[in-house]
N, C-alpha and C positions, 0 to 999 in steps of 0.2 A: 480520531481525526477531526479537525475543526473545519467546517465548511463555510463559515461566515467570511466576509471579505472586507473588514475594516482596514483603514490605511495603516500600514505597518510603520512603527516608530523605531528607527534603528539608532542605537546608542553608538557614540563614537569612542570605541575602545581600541586598544592596540591590537593589531591583527597578528595572530601567531604565525610563525614561520611555516610556509608550505613550499613544496617543490616549485622552483622557478621553471617557467615554460621551456627554458633552454637547458635545464639540468639533465643529466643522464637518466635520472628516474622518470622524469616527465616524458622524455623522448621514448624510453622503453614502454611507458604506459601507452603512448600513441601507437607504437608498433603492435602491442598486444591487442588494442582495441580495433586495429585493422584486421586482425586475424580471427578474433572471437567476437560474436555480436554481443554488445552490452544490452542485456535484457533487463528493463526496469519493471518492477511488479506493479507500480501504482502511480498514475498521474491523473489529476482531476480536471483537466481542461474542459471536458464536456460539462461539468457542473458550473464552471466559470460562465459558459455560454447561457445557461439557464438563469444563474443568479444575477448576472450583469445585464443581459439583453433579451431575456425570455426566449432563448433559442433562436433569435433572429440572426442567422448565420452571417449575413452581410455586415453586421454592425461591429464585429471583431475580425480583423484580418490577421490570421496566423502567419501569413507570409510577411507581415510588417513586424516592427519592433514593438512587441507588447509590453516591454518594460517601461514604455512611455505612457501607458494607460494609468488612470487614477482610480483605484490603486494599481500598481504595476502587477503584471503577471510574471510567472517564472518560466514560461514556455512559449516559444515560437519556432518556426521552421529553421531559421538561421542558427538559433542557439541549440536546437536538437542536433544539427549537423556539427556544430562546434564541439558539442559534448560527445560526439561519436556514438550516439544512441543507435543501436542495431536491433532493437526489438522493444516496442513499447506496449504494455498493457494499459489501455485507456479505461479508467474507471467510469462505469455508467451508473452512478450513484443516485439513490432515491432516499430522502430523509425518512426515518422511522415515524415521523409525525404523520406521514401519509400511510393509510391503511386500506385493506380490502381492495375493491375494484379500482379505486383512485390510485393506489400504489402501482397496480398493474399498468394502468394507462400511462402514468408518468414514467415507468420503466421503459415502456415502448417508445415514448418520446425521447428519452435519453439515449436509447440504442439508435434511434433515427438520427439524432444530431451527431453522434459519433461516426455513423456510417457516412453522413454527408460531409463531415470534416475530412475524413480519410479520402473520399472520392474527389474532393475539391483540390487536393494538393498532390501533384505528381510525385513529390518526394516521399509520400506515404503510400503504403500498400496494405490492404486488408488481407490478413492471413489467419488460418485457424489450426494449422498443424506445425510440428517441428520442421518437417521437410520444407513446407512452404516458407517458413521463417528463414531457413538457411538459404534457400534460392533467392528470396527477396533481398537478403543482406548481401549476398554475392553479387547481385545486380546493382547494388548501390542505392537501394531504397531503404526506407525505415519501416520494417515490418510492424504492422499495427494490429493488436488484438483487443478484445473487449472483456472486461471483468465486471460482473455485477457485485454490488456491495450492500449486503443486507438481505437475509432470507425472508424477511417480511414481505418482499415484493412477490413471492410466489402465491400469496393469498391462500396458503395451505393447499396448493394444487400441484401435483406432479405433472399434470398436462401443461401448466404454465411453465414449469421448469424445462420440459422438453421443447416447447416452442421457443423460449428464450435461447436455448442452446442452438436450435435451428437458425435463429437470427444472428448467430455468431458469438454469443457469450461463451467463453471457454473456461471461466472460473466463476464461482459464487462464494462470496464471503458469507458465512452462515448467519452472522448477525452484524448489526452495526453497534451503536452505543447502548441500545436497549434490548433487553430480553424480549422474546415474542412467544408465539403459541407452541413452538417446538424446540427452541434452543435458547440457552442462557448466554448473555453477554458478560464480558469481563467488567463492565462499568455500570452494572445494574444489579438489582436484587435477583437472586436466582428464583426460577419458577419450576424447574424440572430436575435440578441437580445434574445439569449437563444437557444431553439430548433426550427428549422423550421417544417413545416408540415410532412416531411418525418422523421425527427428525432423523432417526437411524435409517428409516426407509429412504429419506431424501439422499443421504450419503450413498446408500446402495445404488440408487438410480443414477446418481451423478457418476459413480464408477462405471455403470453400464453404458452411459452416454460418452464417457471419456472427458467429462467436465471436471476440472481441477477443484478439489475441496480446499477452500481458503479458510484458515483458522486464525487469521488476524481478527481482532475485536471480540473473540469468543472467550468464555470463562475457561480456567484450567480444566474444570470437570467436563466441559463440552469438548475441549481438545482431546482429553483422554477417551471420551466415548467415540469421537470420530476416529481416532487411531485404532480403537478396538474394532471398529466396523469396516473401515476403508480397506479395500484390497489394492488400492493404488496409492502412490506417494501423494502427500498433502503438501500444500504450500502455506507459508505465512507471507502474504503479499506486501505487507508493510508493518513489520514488528521488529523489535530488537531484543536484547537479552536481559531478563530480569535479574540475573546474577550480577550485572553491572549497574543497572538502574532499575530499582524495584517498582517501576510503574506498572499499573494493572494491565496496560495494553502490551506488555512485553511477554516473552516466552519464558516460563519458569524452568528451572534446571531439570526437574523430573520429566517434563515434556521433551526438552532437548535430548535427554538421554534415550528417548524412544525413537528419535528420528533415524538413526542408522538402520534400525530394523525395518522401518517404514520406507525409507529412501527419500523422504521429503526435504524441503529446503526452506530456510528462514531468509527472507529477503529483507535485509537490515535496512531500517528506515532512518530518515534524517530528522524526524520531528524533534525539536530541541528538548522538550521535557521528557522524551522517551530515552534520550541518549546522555543527558547530563543531570546528575543527581542534585547538584547545587541548585540548578534551575527548577527541578521538580520540587525540592523543599521550599524554595522561594515562592513558588506558586501556591503551595499549601499554606504558607505563612501569610501571604497576601490575602487569601480567602478568609483565613481565621481573623485577620485584622479587620476586614470589612464587616464580618459578622459581629465582632466585638463593638465596633463603632455603631452599627445599626441598632444593637441592643441598648447602647448608651444614649443614642439620639433618635428615638422613634419619631417618625414624621418630620425629620429635619434633614433632608438629603444634602443640603448645603454644608451642614456640620460634618456629615459623613465624608463628603468629598474633600473638604478641607483637611480632615484627619488623614485621609488616604494620601493626599498630596504630601503631607508631612512625613508619613511613613515611607513613601516611595523615595523622598529625598534622602532619607536616612538609610534606605535599603535598596540601593540600585539593583536593577535586574541583571543577573548573570547572563553571559552569552555562551551558548554551546559552540563547539569548534569542530572542524573537520576531524581532528584527532579523536574526539569523543566517538564519532561513528566508527573510525578504525579500531578503537578499543573494543567495541561490541563485536566486530568481525574477528579480532584476535580471540576474544573470549569463547566464541562459538567454535572457532577453529581448534583452539587448545583443548576444549572439552570433548568435542565429538568428531572433529575433522573438517577440513575446508570443503569437502564434497557436499556439505549440507548448508552452504552459505550462498546467498545471492544479494541483490540490491533492489530496494523498493523505496524510492525517494519520497513519495507523497507530495511532489511538487503541485502547486496550485490547489492543494487541499488544505494548506496551512498558510499562515501570514508571514511568519519569520522562519529563517533557516539558519543552520550553523554558519559561523564565519568561514568563508572560503568555499561554501556549498550553496551559494545564494540562488542559483538557477540551474537549468538543465545543461548549461555549457560547462559545468564544473566537474563532471564525472572523471575526466583525466586526472584532475588534481587528487581525487581520492585513490585512484589506482596507483598514481605516483607515490602517494604516501605508503601504500602497501608494498610497492617495490622497495622503498627505502627501509621498510621493516623486515625485509628478507624473505618475502614470500617467493616461492618458486614460480616459474612461468606456468607450469601445469596447474598449480593452485589458483593463480590469478585468472587463467583462462576459465576455470570452473566458476569462480566467483563472478566474473564478468558476465557469463552467460551459459557456459556449457553445463553447469549443474541444472539450471532451469530447463534447458533443452532436454537433458536426460529425464527429468521429471515429466515433461510433456510426452516424450516418447513412451515412457513406461505406462503412463495413463492411457495412451492410445492403444498400447498392446493389451492392457487389461480390458479395455472396452471391447476390442475385437473378440477377445475370448468370451467375455460375459454375454455379448450379443449372440454368440453362437450357442450359449447355454440356456438363456432365458429371454422371454419377451419383455416388452415394456411393462412396468408395474401397474396393476389396476388398483393398488391400494389407495384408499381415500382417508383423509384426516378423520372423518366421522367414524371410521372403523375402530378407532382407538379411544373414542370418548366413552 
């Protein structure tokens, strides 16, 4: 995930055909979204408050049109309601550049801003269980949950894990972009060949707490180790299928094949380079061209930029489309079943989105696309949110059992050194 917020430059390309708002497919999507809560696995609005205004909550009004900000945001209350969002995991992210006690402090600050945002808006309601989510949705609210992104924030302490959970965090993404003291990331050099012994204890303690184990961002070896250890279903809060787009952040087939036994869910993300192979290749070629120019023109950044301008003129950036996201949903459904698919947009954590999925108001268009592809109502209700609800309930059941079997873990990181 990209957390920087430069101004997005949108290319004027032909927009692909999507379901018209008056089409039967779109109207059926709206009916389904009224019946099943659309649960999105990952939205980075709390990070926007930190990056833009240093968490000064009065300086961004989520009840106003945030698309008018510079740069625009993808999320506000009106667009959440237009998108029929019925359950939002708000990411309380801390960059891996922060370590130790500082990471713990910033994690608390991000949990604080998320709580204050939820409390400020009557349309939102803080929840921590599947039953609470369903009650809130039935009452016309937007159930709001917290997900931590990056296990480095624990500062190698299970006590910190337990306290973050008490503050309302109900999932932890085991890594972000970088490997750390107990888990390997998909986008960094491995340090442990997956999870080390302490990392496996983190997963066990998360199971005991009822905290969802999120395997987005982690390496395939970490995914397999977590699946070996976890007694509860796992989630991928914002990842897509490597079998369609072989980006390191996506889920490989051999991991997908283990999900039916585990019961977990892949919440397919909208990140353009994760869902569109032409765009992923274009990004790699752009990086290679910049490296080539820098080697040819050391100490001459103007020459490098002039060369890049020429390259970009000859190699326009492809655009991902809504259909690309639907293709990833198709792939996972066809390989292991629709019961293991959800949605994790990653809005406000990235700068550009696929055509026709530009902000949180567009979820009905995605569901309409799936209606048009022949998905059954039962399949669609699962993808919209019932699959995620099942995972939450099963994790809660596992926690109830484990808490009757064992106390909180006294294990310390130092025990394994």
